[in-house]
N, C-alpha and C positions, 0 to 999 in steps of 0.2 A: 428362695432361689438365688438371691445375691450372695448369701453365705456360701453356697456351693461354688459359685463362680469365684468368690474370694479365695476359697480353699484351693481351687485349681491354679489361681495366680500365685498363691503362696508356695505351692510345691515347686513351681518353675523358678520363682524368684529366689527362694532359699537355696535350691540346688545350684543355681547360677552363682550365688555368693560363695558357696563352698568351693565351686570350681575355680573361681577367681582367686580365692585365698590359696588353694592348693597349687594353682599354676604359678602364683607369685613365689611360693616356697621352692617348688621344683625348678622353676625357670632361673631364679637367681643362683641356685646351686649349680645348675648346668652351665651357666655363663662363667661362674667361678672355676669350674672344672676345665672348661676350654681355656680360660686365661692361664691356668697352671700348666696346661699342655704347651701353650705357645711360649711361656716363659722358660720351659725346659726343652724347647726345640723338638717337641714331640708332635705328631699329628693329632689334631683335635677330632675325636670320633664323632661323626655326624649322628650316629645311633643314639647319642645322649638326648637327642630331640624327642625320642620316645618317652623318656622319663619326664622331660619338661612338659610334654603335652598330655600325658595320661589323665590328669584330673578333668580335662575338658569333657570327657564322655558323660560325666554325671549331669552336665547341663542337658544333654540329649535325653537321659533317663527322666529328668524332671519334665522335659517337654512332652515326652511320650505319655507319662502319667497324667500330665495336665490335659492332654487331648482326650484321654480316656475319661477323666473326671468331667470334662465339659460336655461330653456326650451322655453322661448319666445324670446330669442335674435335673432335679424335679423340685416341686414346691415343698416336699416333706423330707428331703434328705440333705438339706443344707448344712446342718450341724455336723452330721457324719462326714460329709466331704471336707468341711473345714478342718476337722480333727485329722483326717487322713492327710490332707494337704500340708498341714503344719508339721506333723510328726514324721511323715515320710520325707518331706523336704529336709528336715533336720538330719534324718538318718543318711540321706544321700549327700548332704553337705558335709557332714563329718567324715563320711567315706572319702570324699574328694580331698578334704583337708589332710587326713592322715596319709592318703595316697601321695599327696604332694611331699609330705615328709619322707616317705619311703623312696619316692623318686629322687629326692634330693640326696639321700644317702647312696642310692644306686649310681647317680651321676658322679658323685664324689669318688666312690670306690672304683668305678669303671674308668673314670678319667685318670686316676692315679695308677691303677694296676694294668688296665687294658684287658682284664680277665673277669669272668663271672657274670656276664650279661644274663644268661638264662636263669641263674639263681636270683639275681636282683629283680628281674622282670616278674618272676614268680611271686615274690612278695608284693610287688605293685599290683599284680592281678588278684591276690587275695584281698587286698583293700577294695578293689573294684567289685568283688563278689558281694560285699555287704550292700552296695548300691543296687546291684541287680536283684538281690533278694528283696530289698525294700520296695523296689519298683514293681516286681512281679506279684508279691504278696499283697501289696496295696491295690493293684489292679483287680485282683481277685476280691478284695474287700469292697471295692467300689461297686462291683456287680452283685453283691450279696443282698 
């Protein structure tokens, strides 16, 4: 039973680490884009905050999966839940990390040109989709 609970903790913790790394990447690029705007006497677009904060959602996905896993813990499924927790957490974390990289590029490009928000956010959303798939398919696996 404790392996299952450890797996639930792993999915949340690993997802949160990925979000933190992605936020660090996208946040620093967003601050840099704002700085360039100020240096060029251009308005700093507040919409860049969307790129900076996008990787935070993966922590929520990790939490939701953790809750599902905690409700499914039994004496005989601990190893299964541990595996799901570790590998799903890694998938969600990597999604957050690369989303931070995409958000950083989006912030840089939008801050420089003032154009292309819809295209840039689409790429950020594609990175998000990996985390959503990992969460949903893992929830299905927990209940099998």
